[in-house]
LOLOLUM-435427 format. One record per residue (C-alpha): residue number from 1; residue in one letter; x, y, z. Coordinates in nm, 2 decimals, always signed. Example, Ala and Ser with C-alpha at 12.3 -4.5 7.8 and 13.67 -1.06 7.14 Angstrom:
BEGIN
SITE    nr   rest       c1       c2       c3
SITE     1      A    +1.23    -0.45    +0.78
SITE     2      S    +1.37    -0.11    +0.71
//
This chain:
BEGIN
SITE    nr   rest       c1       c2       c3
SITE     1      M    +0.00    +0.00    +0.00
SITE     2      R    +0.27    +0.23    +0.09
SITE     3      I    +0.45    +0.19    -0.25
SITE     4      A    +0.12    +0.23    -0.44
SITE     5      S    +0.05    +0.56    -0.26
SITE     6      R    +0.40    +0.69    -0.34
SITE     7      F    +0.36    +0.60    -0.71
SITE     8      L    +0.03    +0.78    -0.71
SITE     9      I    +0.18    +1.10    -0.57
SITE    10      V    +0.45    +1.09    -0.83
SITE    11      I    +0.20    +1.05    -1.11
SITE    12      I    -0.01    +1.35    -0.97
SITE    13      F    +0.29    +1.56    -0.94
SITE    14      L    +0.39    +1.49    -1.30
SITE    15      V    +0.05    +1.56    -1.42
SITE    16      V    +0.05    +1.89    -1.24
SITE    17      V    +0.39    +1.99    -1.38
SITE    18      L    +0.32    +1.89    -1.74
SITE    19      G    -0.02    +2.04    -1.73
SITE    20      G    +0.13    +2.37    -1.62
SITE    21      I    +0.38    +2.36    -1.90
SITE    22      F    +0.12    +2.28    -2.16
SITE    23      G    -0.11    +2.54    -2.02
SITE    24      Y    +0.17    +2.81    -2.04
SITE    25      K    +0.25    +2.70    -2.40
SITE    26      F    -0.12    +2.71    -2.49
SITE    27      Y    -0.14    +3.06    -2.35
SITE    28      Q    +0.17    +3.17    -2.55
SITE    29      F    +0.02    +3.03    -2.87
SITE    30      G    -0.30    +3.21    -2.80
SITE    31      Q    -0.12    +3.54    -2.77
SITE    32      M    +0.07    +3.49    -3.08
SITE    33      E    -0.24    +3.41    -3.28
SITE    34      E    -0.40    +3.72    -3.14
SITE    35      Q    -0.10    +3.94    -3.24
SITE    36      M    -0.09    +3.78    -3.60
SITE    37      S    -0.47    +3.84    -3.64
SITE    38      Q    -0.40    +4.21    -3.58
SITE    39      A    -0.36    +4.43    -3.89
SITE    40      Q    +0.01    +4.52    -3.96
SITE    41      P    +0.08    +4.89    -3.97
SITE    42      P    +0.14    +5.02    -4.33
SITE    43      T    +0.50    +5.04    -4.44
SITE    44      Q    +0.66    +5.38    -4.48
SITE    45      I    +0.78    +5.44    -4.83
SITE    46      S    +0.93    +5.70    -5.05
SITE    47      A    +0.74    +5.76    -5.38
SITE    48      T    +0.77    +5.96    -5.70
SITE    49      K    +0.56    +5.99    -6.02
SITE    50      A    +0.67    +5.87    -6.36
SITE    51      Q    +0.70    +6.16    -6.60
SITE    52      T    +0.76    +6.21    -6.97
SITE    53      E    +1.09    +6.36    -7.08
SITE    54      S    +1.24    +6.45    -7.42
SITE    55      W    +1.55    +6.25    -7.47
SITE    56      T    +1.78    +6.24    -7.76
SITE    57      P    +1.84    +5.87    -7.86
SITE    58      A    +2.20    +5.76    -7.81
SITE    59      I    +2.40    +5.46    -7.89
SITE    60      K    +2.63    +5.38    -7.60
SITE    61      A    +2.98    +5.23    -7.67
SITE    62      V    +3.33    +5.21    -7.52
SITE    63      G    +3.66    +5.31    -7.69
SITE    64      S    +3.98    +5.48    -7.62
SITE    65      I    +4.12    +5.83    -7.67
SITE    66      E    +4.37    +5.88    -7.94
SITE    67      A    +4.59    +6.17    -8.04
SITE    68      V    +4.54    +6.34    -8.38
SITE    69      N    +4.93    +6.32    -8.41
SITE    70      G    +5.12    +6.12    -8.16
SITE    71      I    +5.47    +5.96    -8.19
SITE    72      E    +5.79    +5.89    -8.01
SITE    73      V    +6.05    +6.12    -8.15
SITE    74      A    +6.37    +5.92    -8.25
SITE    75      N    +6.71    +5.98    -8.42
SITE    76      E    +6.77    +5.88    -8.77
SITE    77      V    +7.16    +5.86    -8.73
SITE    78      P    +7.36    +5.76    -8.44
SITE    79      G    +7.56    +6.01    -8.24
SITE    80      V    +7.65    +6.17    -7.91
SITE    81      I    +7.39    +6.42    -7.77
SITE    82      E    +7.55    +6.76    -7.76
SITE    83      E    +7.26    +6.98    -7.66
SITE    84      V    +6.90    +6.91    -7.52
SITE    85      N    +6.67    +7.21    -7.58
SITE    86      F    +6.35    +7.10    -7.40
SITE    87      E    +6.21    +6.99    -7.07
SITE    88      S    +5.95    +6.72    -7.00
SITE    89      G    +5.59    +6.85    -7.05
SITE    90      D    +5.69    +7.15    -7.27
SITE    91      I    +5.45    +7.27    -7.53
SITE    92      V    +5.64    +7.31    -7.86
SITE    93      E    +5.57    +7.42    -8.21
SITE    94      Q    +5.65    +7.24    -8.54
SITE    95      G    +6.02    +7.28    -8.61
SITE    96      H    +6.13    +7.35    -8.26
SITE    97      V    +6.49    +7.21    -8.20
SITE    98      L    +6.47    +6.92    -7.94
SITE    99      V    +6.82    +6.77    -7.96
SITE   100      R    +7.15    +6.85    -8.14
SITE   101      L    +7.39    +6.56    -8.19
SITE   102      D    +7.76    +6.61    -8.22
SITE   103      S    +7.82    +6.70    -8.59
SITE   104      E    +8.19    +6.80    -8.61
SITE   105      I    +8.27    +6.52    -8.86
SITE   106      D    +7.96    +6.60    -9.07
SITE   107      E    +8.04    +6.97    -9.08
SITE   108      A    +8.40    +6.89    -9.20
SITE   109      A    +8.26    +6.67    -9.46
SITE   110      L    +8.02    +6.93    -9.58
SITE   111      R    +8.31    +7.18    -9.61
SITE   112      T    +8.50    +6.93    -9.83
SITE   113      R    +8.20    +6.87   -10.06
SITE   114      R    +8.15    +7.25   -10.10
SITE   115      A    +8.51    +7.29   -10.18
SITE   116      E    +8.47    +7.01   -10.44
SITE   117      A    +8.16    +7.17   -10.58
SITE   118      Q    +8.34    +7.50   -10.62
SITE   119      L    +8.63    +7.34   -10.80
SITE   120      A    +8.39    +7.16   -11.03
SITE   121      Q    +8.20    +7.50   -11.09
SITE   122      Q    +8.53    +7.66   -11.20
SITE   123      D    +8.63    +7.37   -11.43
SITE   124      F    +8.28    +7.38   -11.59
SITE   125      Q    +8.30    +7.75   -11.64
SITE   126      R    +8.64    +7.73   -11.80
SITE   127      I    +8.53    +7.46   -12.04
SITE   128      A    +8.21    +7.64   -12.13
SITE   129      N    +8.41    +7.94   -12.23
SITE   130      L    +8.64    +7.73   -12.44
SITE   131      L    +8.35    +7.55   -12.60
SITE   132      E    +8.23    +7.89   -12.73
SITE   133      K    +8.56    +7.93   -12.91
SITE   134      R    +8.55    +7.56   -13.02
SITE   135      A    +8.87    +7.49   -12.83
SITE   136      V    +8.72    +7.18   -12.65
SITE   137      S    +8.49    +6.90   -12.76
SITE   138      Q    +8.13    +6.87   -12.68
SITE   139      S    +8.21    +6.55   -12.48
SITE   140      Q    +8.45    +6.74   -12.26
SITE   141      Y    +8.18    +7.00   -12.19
SITE   142      D    +7.93    +6.72   -12.10
SITE   143      E    +8.18    +6.55   -11.87
SITE   144      A    +8.25    +6.88   -11.68
SITE   145      K    +7.87    +6.95   -11.65
SITE   146      A    +7.83    +6.59   -11.51
SITE   147      N    +8.11    +6.65   -11.26
SITE   148      L    +7.95    +6.98   -11.15
SITE   149      D    +7.61    +6.82   -11.10
SITE   150      A    +7.76    +6.53   -10.90
SITE   151      A    +7.95    +6.77   -10.68
SITE   152      R    +7.64    +6.96   -10.61
SITE   153      A    +7.45    +6.64   -10.53
SITE   154      R    +7.73    +6.55   -10.28
SITE   155      V    +7.69    +6.89   -10.12
SITE   156      N    +7.32    +6.82   -10.08
SITE   157      E    +7.38    +6.48    -9.93
SITE   158      A    +7.63    +6.62    -9.68
SITE   159      E    +7.38    +6.90    -9.59
SITE   160      A    +7.10    +6.64    -9.54
SITE   161      Q    +7.32    +6.42    -9.33
SITE   162      L    +7.42    +6.72    -9.12
SITE   163      N    +7.06    +6.81    -9.08
SITE   164      K    +6.98    +6.47    -8.93
SITE   165      K    +7.20    +6.57    -8.64
SITE   166      I    +6.93    +6.82    -8.54
SITE   167      I    +6.61    +6.65    -8.42
SITE   168      R    +6.31    +6.89    -8.44
SITE   169      A    +5.95    +6.86    -8.33
SITE   170      P    +5.74    +6.72    -8.63
SITE   171      F    +5.43    +6.91    -8.54
SITE   172      D    +5.27    +7.14    -8.27
SITE   173      G    +5.22    +6.94    -7.95
SITE   174      T    +5.28    +6.85    -7.59
SITE   175      L    +5.60    +6.68    -7.50
SITE   176      G    +5.61    +6.38    -7.26
SITE   177      I    +5.90    +6.27    -7.03
SITE   178      R    +6.25    +6.31    -7.16
SITE   179      M    +6.42    +5.98    -7.22
SITE   180      V    +6.78    +6.09    -7.30
SITE   181      D    +7.06    +6.30    -7.14
SITE   182      Q    +7.31    +6.53    -7.27
SITE   183      G    +7.65    +6.36    -7.36
SITE   184      E    +7.46    +6.02    -7.41
SITE   185      Y    +7.55    +5.81    -7.71
SITE   186      V    +7.23    +5.72    -7.90
SITE   187      P    +7.22    +5.45    -8.16
SITE   188      T    +6.99    +5.48    -8.46
SITE   189      G    +6.61    +5.48    -8.35
SITE   190      T    +6.65    +5.56    -7.99
SITE   191      P    +6.34    +5.71    -7.83
SITE   192      I    +6.40    +6.07    -7.73
SITE   193      V    +6.06    +6.20    -7.62
SITE   194      E    +5.69    +6.13    -7.68
SITE   195      I    +5.50    +6.42    -7.85
SITE   196      N    +5.12    +6.44    -7.88
SITE   197      M    +4.88    +6.68    -8.04
SITE   198      L    +4.61    +6.70    -7.77
SITE   199      D    +4.36    +6.96    -7.90
SITE   200      P    +4.15    +6.85    -8.08
SITE   201      I    +4.17    +6.48    -7.98
SITE   202      Y    +4.02    +6.16    -8.13
SITE   203      A    +3.79    +5.90    -7.96
SITE   204      D    +3.80    +5.57    -8.15
SITE   205      Y    +3.53    +5.31    -8.08
SITE   206      T    +3.33    +5.03    -8.25
SITE   207      L    +2.96    +4.98    -8.31
SITE   208      S    +2.76    +4.67    -8.42
SITE   209      E    +2.68    +4.65    -8.78
SITE   210      Q    +2.32    +4.68    -8.68
SITE   211      D    +2.38    +5.03    -8.55
SITE   212      L    +2.56    +5.14    -8.86
SITE   213      P    +2.24    +5.30    -9.02
SITE   214      K    +2.19    +5.51    -8.71
SITE   215      V    +2.53    +5.68    -8.73
SITE   216      A    +2.66    +5.93    -8.98
SITE   217      T    +2.95    +6.18    -9.01
SITE   218      G    +2.87    +6.49    -8.82
SITE   219      Y    +2.65    +6.33    -8.55
SITE   220      P    +2.70    +6.47    -8.20
SITE   221      V    +2.91    +6.26    -7.96
SITE   222      V    +2.95    +6.29    -7.58
SITE   223      A    +3.23    +6.11    -7.40
SITE   224      T    +3.33    +6.05    -7.04
SITE   225      V    +3.64    +5.90    -6.89
SITE   226      A    +3.71    +5.76    -6.54
SITE   227      A    +3.97    +6.02    -6.47
SITE   228      V    +3.71    +6.30    -6.47
SITE   229      P    +3.39    +6.12    -6.42
SITE   230      D    +3.18    +6.43    -6.35
SITE   231      E    +3.28    +6.60    -6.68
SITE   232      T    +3.16    +6.54    -7.04
SITE   233      F    +3.35    +6.61    -7.35
SITE   234      E    +3.15    +6.69    -7.66
SITE   235      G    +3.24    +6.64    -8.03
SITE   236      K    +3.12    +6.50    -8.36
SITE   237      V    +3.16    +6.18    -8.56
SITE   238      S    +3.44    +6.26    -8.80
SITE   239      A    +3.49    +5.94    -8.98
SITE   240      I    +3.33    +5.59    -9.02
SITE   241      N    +3.54    +5.30    -9.15
SITE   242      T    +3.45    +5.19    -9.50
SITE   243      S    +3.43    +4.81    -9.41
SITE   244      V    +3.28    +4.59    -9.13
SITE   245      N    +3.51    +4.36    -8.94
SITE   246      P    +3.42    +4.02    -9.07
SITE   247      E    +3.52    +3.85    -8.74
SITE   248      T    +3.33    +4.07    -8.50
SITE   249      R    +3.08    +4.22    -8.73
SITE   250      T    +3.16    +4.57    -8.59
SITE   251      V    +3.26    +4.90    -8.76
SITE   252      R    +3.52    +5.13    -8.64
SITE   253      I    +3.40    +5.49    -8.57
SITE   254      R    +3.62    +5.80    -8.50
SITE   255      A    +3.49    +6.11    -8.33
SITE   256      T    +3.68    +6.43    -8.29
SITE   257      L    +3.64    +6.59    -7.94
SITE   258      D    +3.73    +6.93    -7.79
SITE   259      N    +4.02    +6.91    -7.55
SITE   260      S    +4.11    +7.27    -7.50
SITE   261      E    +4.19    +7.22    -7.13
SITE   262      N    +4.40    +6.90    -7.21
SITE   263      R    +4.19    +6.68    -6.97
SITE   264      L    +4.19    +6.39    -7.21
SITE   265      R    +4.51    +6.20    -7.28
SITE   266      P    +4.58    +5.93    -7.54
SITE   267      G    +4.52    +5.59    -7.41
SITE   268      M    +4.24    +5.67    -7.18
SITE   269      F    +3.94    +5.43    -7.17
SITE   270      A    +3.62    +5.62    -7.26
SITE   271      T    +3.24    +5.57    -7.26
SITE   272      I    +3.10    +5.72    -7.57
SITE   273      Q    +2.74    +5.81    -7.67
SITE   274      T    +2.66    +5.88    -8.03
SITE   275      R    +2.35    +6.09    -8.04
SITE   276      Q    +2.07    +6.10    -8.30
SITE   277      P    +1.96    +6.43    -8.45
SITE   278      E    +1.60    +6.40    -8.33
SITE   279      D    +1.44    +6.38    -7.97
SITE   280      N    +1.21    +6.11    -7.85
SITE   281      E    +0.95    +6.13    -7.57
SITE   282      V    +1.01    +5.86    -7.31
SITE   283      V    +0.86    +5.78    -6.96
SITE   284      T    +1.13    +5.81    -6.69
SITE   285      V    +1.16    +5.71    -6.33
SITE   286      P    +1.46    +5.73    -6.09
SITE   287      R    +1.69    +5.43    -6.13
SITE   288      T    +1.63    +5.34    -5.76
SITE   289      A    +1.27    +5.28    -5.85
SITE   290      I    +1.35    +4.98    -6.07
SITE   291      S    +1.45    +4.64    -5.95
SITE   292      Y    +1.68    +4.48    -6.22
SITE   293      N    +1.63    +4.10    -6.23
SITE   294      T    +1.75    +3.82    -6.44
SITE   295      Y    +1.39    +3.72    -6.51
SITE   296      G    +1.27    +4.08    -6.58
SITE   297      D    +1.28    +4.42    -6.44
SITE   298      F    +0.99    +4.55    -6.22
SITE   299      V    +0.87    +4.84    -6.02
SITE   300      F    +0.62    +4.87    -5.74
SITE   301      V    +0.32    +5.09    -5.84
SITE   302      V    +0.13    +5.26    -5.56
SITE   303      E    -0.25    +5.22    -5.59
SITE   304      E    -0.55    +5.29    -5.38
SITE   305      N    -0.78    +4.98    -5.30
SITE   306      D    -1.15    +4.97    -5.24
SITE   307      D    -1.11    +5.05    -4.88
SITE   308      G    -0.92    +5.37    -4.95
SITE   309      N    -0.59    +5.23    -4.83
SITE   310      L    -0.26    +5.26    -5.03
SITE   311      T    -0.12    +4.93    -5.15
SITE   312      V    +0.18    +4.83    -5.38
SITE   313      S    +0.14    +4.63    -5.69
SITE   314      R    +0.45    +4.46    -5.84
SITE   315      R    +0.46    +4.54    -6.22
SITE   316      T    +0.71    +4.41    -6.48
SITE   317      V    +0.85    +4.68    -6.71
SITE   318      T    +1.09    +4.70    -7.01
SITE   319      T    +1.36    +4.94    -6.95
SITE   320      G    +1.58    +5.15    -7.18
SITE   321      E    +1.89    +5.36    -7.14
SITE   322      T    +1.98    +5.55    -6.82
SITE   323      R    +2.10    +5.90    -6.78
SITE   324      D    +2.24    +6.04    -6.46
SITE   325      T    +1.98    +5.93    -6.20
SITE   326      Q    +1.70    +5.86    -6.44
SITE   327      A    +1.60    +5.55    -6.63
SITE   328      A    +1.38    +5.52    -6.93
SITE   329      V    +1.07    +5.28    -6.91
SITE   330      L    +0.98    +5.16    -7.26
SITE   331      S    +0.66    +4.97    -7.16
SITE   332      G    +0.47    +4.87    -6.85
SITE   333      L    +0.43    +5.22    -6.70
SITE   334      K    +0.23    +5.53    -6.78
SITE   335      T    +0.31    +5.90    -6.72
SITE   336      G    +0.17    +6.01    -6.38
SITE   337      E    +0.16    +5.67    -6.21
SITE   338      T    +0.32    +5.67    -5.87
SITE   339      V    +0.60    +5.42    -5.81
SITE   340      V    +0.81    +5.35    -5.49
SITE   341      S    +1.14    +5.52    -5.54
SITE   342      K    +1.35    +5.35    -5.26
SITE   343      G    +1.35    +5.03    -5.04
SITE   344      L    +1.20    +4.78    -5.28
SITE   345      L    +1.35    +4.48    -5.10
SITE   346      R    +1.11    +4.51    -4.80
SITE   347      L    +0.80    +4.52    -5.00
SITE   348      R    +0.57    +4.25    -5.14
SITE   349      D    +0.28    +4.25    -5.38
SITE   350      G    -0.04    +4.38    -5.22
SITE   351      Q    +0.12    +4.51    -4.91
SITE   352      K    -0.02    +4.82    -4.74
SITE   353      V    +0.20    +5.13    -4.75
SITE   354      E    +0.20    +5.49    -4.63
SITE   355      I    +0.40    +5.76    -4.81
SITE   356      Q    +0.61    +5.95    -4.58
SITE   357      K    +0.48    +6.30    -4.52
SITE   358      D    +0.80    +6.47    -4.60
SITE   359      E    +0.83    +6.27    -4.93
SITE   360      Q    +0.50    +6.31    -5.11
SITE   361      P    +0.50    +6.20    -5.47
SITE   362      Q    +0.68    +6.44    -5.68
SITE   363      E    +0.78    +6.47    -6.05
SITE   364      A    +1.11    +6.28    -6.10
SITE   365      S    +1.39    +6.53    -6.16
SITE   366      E    +1.59    +6.52    -6.46
//
């Protein structure tokens, strides 16, 4: 009897403990259901209205900046540098003397050739006078004339050789970093300095053959570079290649850009937009209002339901080009419709929202 009563007491204790636990859990579940059954407060959003803007259609491409004239100045003949007449970064005009090579031997050779030419001139004049008196033959006269012409040619050759000892700027431009020093021996073809004509400057890029009918010489071009991302450089299409690359099916385009402040340098990577001559009317929204997705881009449109509450509706759209903070919507959205401009990740289709009081729907800025 004593064992049975103890067993009964234990059972009663367990029932009381477990009942208390289950009762508490049941109470918690009830509280949770009550909270979930309550209406969720509307989500605060920022909103804006889609608007119609006049955009000039543009074809976007990437390319590189090229100098109108740009070379590495090098020597045609070997020699020792006698004089350097420039500093790195100088702006020079065509014909400016950059470097003089030691020309002592060439000057001596030129003096010799001039003396030979003078002697040949005297011999020719003497024989020409004798020919008038018929004291010499015609063949002697012809030989003297040939000797004079050969002597003069040797003078010209010596002068040309001497001129090669003076290295000049081939065109107006800006010099790069000096690569030689005074007194240095330079073999033929040694790079001396880089020179580039920077204003105007070229932008070379390629377009698909499908875009070729949309481009013509004289069309306006706008370029941007990473070095000065907040600045645009304007110009015009100056040349279109006469053939399409059969491997890539692209055509090479060249635009001439204004570079009066020398911001652009050859070799820079550039983003280039070739604009069309006419404008198009497009629907635009801020880029932050669009969720770009592999399966399709979409926006959340703010609508009023039958109860007078604001809700969001997910709508698939077709997007076009972007400019600054704005994106073009080609289909799926009409002018004047209100869209969520920020915080798309925390929204779901049909969710109640409330537009922040300090951010009532406004026209999207350009």
